[in-house]
N, C-alpha and C positions, 0 to 999 in steps of 0.2 A: 425445535432444532433449527439451526441456522444453515446457511450456505457455506460450504467448504470449498476453497479454491487456492491455487498457487498464484503468486503474483507474476506479472509480466514486467519486463524491462529491468530486472534486478542486476544485470551485468553492466548497465550504463553508468556513466559519471554524471553527477548532478551539475546544473549550470554554475554553481558556486565552486566547482572543482572537487567536491567531496565524493568519495568512492562509495557507491551503494554496497559493493562487496564488503568493504571495511565496516560500514555501519551494521550490516546484517551479521557479520562475524562476531560482533560484540553484543548482539541482542540476546535477551532472555525472555522467557514466557511471562515475566512480570512487567515488561515494558508497556507503556501506554502507546497505543496505535490509534490513528483516526484517519478518516477519509477527507480529502479536499478536492472539490471540483476544479477542473482545469479547462474551462470553456474556450480558451484561446489556443488550445493545443492545435498545431497545424495539421495533425493527422486524424484527430477525432474530437469534435466539439463536445462529446459526452465523456471525455476522458476523466477518470477519477484517480488522483494520486493517492498513494498509501504512504503516510508519514509516521515517524516514530519520534518520541521525545527522548533525546539523548544529549547528555552534557548541557542541559538547560535550553536546548534548541530543538525545533521541529526539523527533522531531516527526512527527505524522501528516500524510500526503499524500493519503490516500484509503482506499478499501476494495476488496477483491476483489469481483468481481461475485458476486451471490447464488448462482448455480448452481455456481461454483467453490468458494465458501466452504462450501457444503453438503458437499463431500467433504474439503476441506482442514482445516476446523475439527475434525471428529471424529478425523482422523489426528493433528493436533497434540495433542489431548487424550490420545491414546495415546503421545505422546512423539516423534512425527515432527518432523524439522526440514527446512528447505528452503534450497536455494541459490537466490538471487534475483539476476538480472542486469538492469540498467537498459538497455532497448533505446533509448528516447528519452524525453526530458522537456523541457518548455518551454512557451512561450506561442505559440499558433497562432491567427490570426484573433481575437485578443484573448481567447482562452479557454485556460486551463491544460490540459495533457494529460500523461499519463505512461503509457508502455508498458513492461511488464516481461516477462521470461521466467523461469520457475521450474521447479524439479524437486526431488524429495526428495534430501537428502544421502545 
């Protein structure tokens, strides 16, 4: 059994101007999701982006929570990969949310 968590930062706009809210609102449980380290993040050198393949492009939908990123990022640096399952994503009470479950491959 993997780790289940909600993503952080789902309400922000991506640097390319795309809306995480819009991306999340179009997601299904069949979308491909992966982690990407963000070592130059000005707030957390262990930051881990969560990205989804949509319209042929990888698009950011949020971040792992800081405590989880502190263990996942160093593992990824050493070559670990993760299997990620979407538990639920959408808009609830006018706010985007995304819950995932993940475990090492």
